[in-house]
N, C-alpha and C positions, 0 to 999 in steps of 0.2 A: 439482342442477345442477353440472356440471363446472367446476372452477376454470380460469382462464386460466393458461397454461403459459409459463415463461421458460427459455431456454437461457442458461447461465452458464459462463464460462471464466475462470480466473485461475491463478496459481501455486498458490494455496490458495483454494478456492472457498467454504469453510465460512462465512465472515463474510457474504458476499453472499447465500448460500443462506438463512442464518438470517433475515436481514432481509427477504428476499423472502417467506419462509413467514409471518413475522409480518405482512407486508403483505397476505396472502391469496392468494398465488400458489403454484402447483406449480412445481417446479424440476427441470431436467435439467442436470447439472453435469459439467464436465471440469476436472481439475487434475492436478498432478504427483504427488499423494500419495494421493488417495482415502482419507483418514483415516477411522477407524472412526466418528467423530462427524459425518461429512458425510452418511452414508447416511440417518439419521433425517430430514433436511431435504429429501430428494430422492425423486422418483419413480424416478429411475435416475441412475447416475453412472458415469463411466469414468476410469481412471487412464492418463495418457499417459506413456511414458518420456521423461525429460528431465532436465537438470541445472540446478538453481537456481544463479544467477539468469538463465541463458540463457532466451530466449523459446521460444514454441511452434514446432514443426515444422508448416508449413502443411498438407501432405497428411495428416499424422496427425491433426491437429485437425479438418480438414474431414471426414475419415472418421468420427471419433468423434461430431461434431455430427450428421452425417447418420444415424448409427445410433440416436442418442438421439431424434432428431426423428421417426423413421419411425412413422407411424400416430398421431402426437400433435398435430401442427399448432401448434407454439409460435408466439406472436405476436411474438417478438423475442428479441434477444441482448443480454445485459449482460456487460461484461468488467471484469476487474480488472487486476492487474499481470501483465505478460508480453507486452504488445503495444507498448510504447513504441518499440522499435526495429524494428517490422515493421508499419507502417501499411498496407502493401499487403495483408497478411493480413486486416485489417479490411475493406478494400475487397472482397476476395473473399467474405468472410462476408456482406457487405451485398447480394451478388447473390442470396442465398437467403433471408435473414431480415433484417428491419429491425434496424440497430444502434441500440440504445436508449442512446445516450450520444454522446460526441464522435466525429465521423466521421474517416475516414482522413486527409482533407486537414487537419483541425484538429490531429490528433495529429502529423502531419508538421511542421506549422508550430511548434507549441509545443515540440517536442523537437529543433528545429534550433537548435544552440547560438548561431550567429551571428544568425539571425533573432530569436531570443528576446532576445539581448543588445540588439539594435536596438530591440525593442519596449520594453524597460526604459528605455533611454536616451531614447526619444521621450516616455515617460511621466514622466521625471524620477525613476525608481525606482532606487536604488543596486543595482548588480549587479557581481559580480567581473569584473575584466578577463579577457576570454576570447579565445582564439585557436585555430585549427585545427592549427597547426604548433608543434612544441616551441620554447620560447624558448631563446636561446643559453645563458643561465644558468638551469637548471631549479630551482635552490633557491628555496623560497618559492612553488612552484607545485604544483598537483595535476593528475594525469591522470585523466580520466573517460571511460568508454566511452560513446559516443553511444547514447542510448536505454537506458542501464543503469538498474537499480532495486535498492533494498535496501542501497546503500552499499558492498557487497562489491567493486564494480568500481572504486572510487576508491582511488588509490594516490599517494604522493609522486611527482612527475614524474621526479625523478632516479633512481627505482628501476625505471622502465619501460624494458624492453629494446626492445620493438617498438611504435612509436607508431601503427601502422595501426589505424583504427577508433576512435581516441581524440581527444578535444579537451583543451585545457589551460586551467585557471583559476588566477588568482593567489589564494593563501590569504588569507582574511579572518578576523581574530580575533573571538571573541565566543561567546555561548551559542546553542545550537541550539533554535529554536522552530519549531513548525509550526502553520499556521492551517487548520482544516477548514472546508469550505464546501459549499453547494449553489449552483451558478452558474445564473444566468438571463441568458445573453448577456453583457452588459457590467456587470452588478452581481451581488452575491452575498448570500446569507443566511449569516452566520457561525455555525459550529458551536462555535467557541471555540478557544482556544490550548492546545497541548500542549507540554511540554518533552520533548525527545528525548535519548537517550543512545546511545553506540556500545558495542559489545561487541567490542573489537579483538583481532585475532590478527596475527601477523607478516605474513601474506600479504594481509590485509584489515583495515588499521588503522581504517577507517571503517565497518565492518560494522554494520548496524542492530541495536540491542539492544532498545529499547522506547521507550515514551512514557507520560507521566502528564498527566492533565488531565480535563476542561477547567479551565483556570486563570483566575482573575480578575485579569488584568494590564492596567494602564493603557495599554500599548502596543497593545492589540488594535485600536483604531480606526485607528492608523497602518498596521498590517498590512493591514487591510481596504482602506484607501485605496490602498495599493501594488498589491494584487491587482487592484482594479477599474481602476487606471490601465493595467495591462498588458492586461486584458480589453477595454479600449477599443480596443486594436489587434488582439487575437486573442480574440474572444469564445468562451466555453465554455458548456456546459450540463451540469447534473447534479453529482453528488458529485465533489469533488476536494480537493486540499490544496496548500498552498504552504509550501515550506521556506525558512526565514530563518536568518541569523546576525545576532544583535543585540548591539551593543556600545554601551552607554549609550543615547543617543537615536537612534543610526543603525541602521536595520533594512535589511540587505542581502538582497535576494531571490535565492536560489540557483536555484530551479526551481519550476515548476508541474506537478502530477501530475493529468492530466485524467481521472481515474477513481477509484473507491473504492480505498482502500489500507489500510495496516496499522492506522491509528488508528480504523477502523470499530468495533472493540471498545470504544473509549473513548467515542465519540460516539453510537452507536446505542442505542435503547431499544425494548423490546417494545411499550410503550404508544404510541410515535410512531415507527414504523420508517422509517428514512431512505430505503428503496427506494420508499416511497410518494412522497416528495418528489423523489427522483431522476427517477422516471417522469413526475411532474407537470411538472418542468422541461423534460424532453424534449418534452412536449406543449405547452409554452409557458404552463403554468398555475402557480398557487401562488406568484406573485411576492410576495405580502404575507405569506407564512407566516413565523413566527418559531419557531425550534427550541426544543424543551423540553430543557433541558440537565440531564444527570444530575449527581450528586455526583462528587467526584474519584475517578477510576479509574486503574489502570495496566494496561498490556498490553505484552507483548514476548515474545521468543523465548528458549527455553532451548537454547543451542547446546551440543552434546555436546563436552566437552573431551577425551574419549578414547572409543575404540570400545566399544560395549556391546550388550547384548541386552535387550529388554523382556521381563521375566518374564511368562509366560502367566497367572500368578495375581495379578499386580500390580493393586491396586484404585486406579484413577485418581481423584484428588480432583475434586470438582465444579468447582473453579476452574482446571483444566487443560483445554486445548482442542487441536484438531488432533492427535488421538491416533493414534500408529502402531499397527499391528496387533499383537496378542499374539505374542510370539516374534520380532518384527521386529529386524533388526540395524541399528544406528545407527552410522555411521562418525564418527570425530573430525572436527569441523568441520561436521557436518550438524545441522539443527534437530531436537531431540527432540520438542518440542511448543511450544505457546503457553501462557504463564502469564498469568492474568487476576487482577486485584484489583478487586473490585466496590465501588461506592459502598455504604457501610454496613458494610463488612468491616474498617474501621479508624476512626481518630478524626477523619477528615474533612480532614486536612491533607496537602499534597503529600508532605512528608517521610515521613509515616506510610505512605502508599500505596507509596512507593518502597522503604522498608525491608521491608514485607510482600512486595512483589514479589521482592526479593533473597532473602529467606528461603525463599520457595516455590520459586524457581528452584533454589537450592542443594539443597533437599530432593529434588527430582525428579532432579537430576543425580547425587546420592549414591545414589539407588535404582538408576539405570542402571548405575553402577559396580559396585554390589553384585550386581546380576543377572548382570553379565558375568563375575564372579569365578569 
């Protein structure tokens, strides 16, 4: 008997595809990289030209999805990063296939900076002071591109030459934590808390580096309450995440991401794949489910610090993912691959997982430099 088939699109589709296969589905995937380890999870896949972190081109994506779907009759479409700033594209996709996640109207609401700030205020949830026009004194403020993803679009406001397409938030001090969840309208099943870090460069001081978790932190209940407070105003369904800055007992909610994201490698397990629960939430089922949490893991990007070439004979370790093709050229500032630290690969502590991540990342980058020499 043939399996049900899903269309998937994201900046990098490998995480969603892997979870979908573990959940028992066939996958047709589109992303910006079509990395060599995506193909084993897919019936077919396509690579679209694009620049991370810019979103998808509508006509190109629609064409790729139509080609993949031809003769296969997929029952729906699951998306990851790449649609935050283009809900109209989700609306166009929904004309042809059911969008199995938050719809265009919901994404438009949750990614509207002023509407989201208002929802936080109505729920009594701390949120940075936000405005659509530059403040008179930009010191102490950040500029963010509306609908941006991955942190690379965030810059100090005083460094921004052209404010078009950006909004402004006052800087809030504290440590960066993220709460993973599966949403069921106005309440969530928490996947746990991860601690995130940046991998800064001069042009992108808040570029995403990675995350470690799930962590056993006493503040988790407070983070869950904050998310559910906002969902009381803007309900969500399915896998998502919430980014916070925590300073002592004050947890400031920065944003909600209404789709699977970078921490899927931390939270997902082959024994209890999250795509099962994402699709159950879309159908209004599984509200009493409690996630099976893995041990502490780390996952993040190995950003190339200089241009290089992937040697055709290089043997990728099992803990590397999103692997470029043999002989691929990688420019400085581009992601080489994803580095994973599995539960059981270290002594079980957060610091151990982070140290192992750093050493693995350094090893891969040194190989890229050597290959380019």
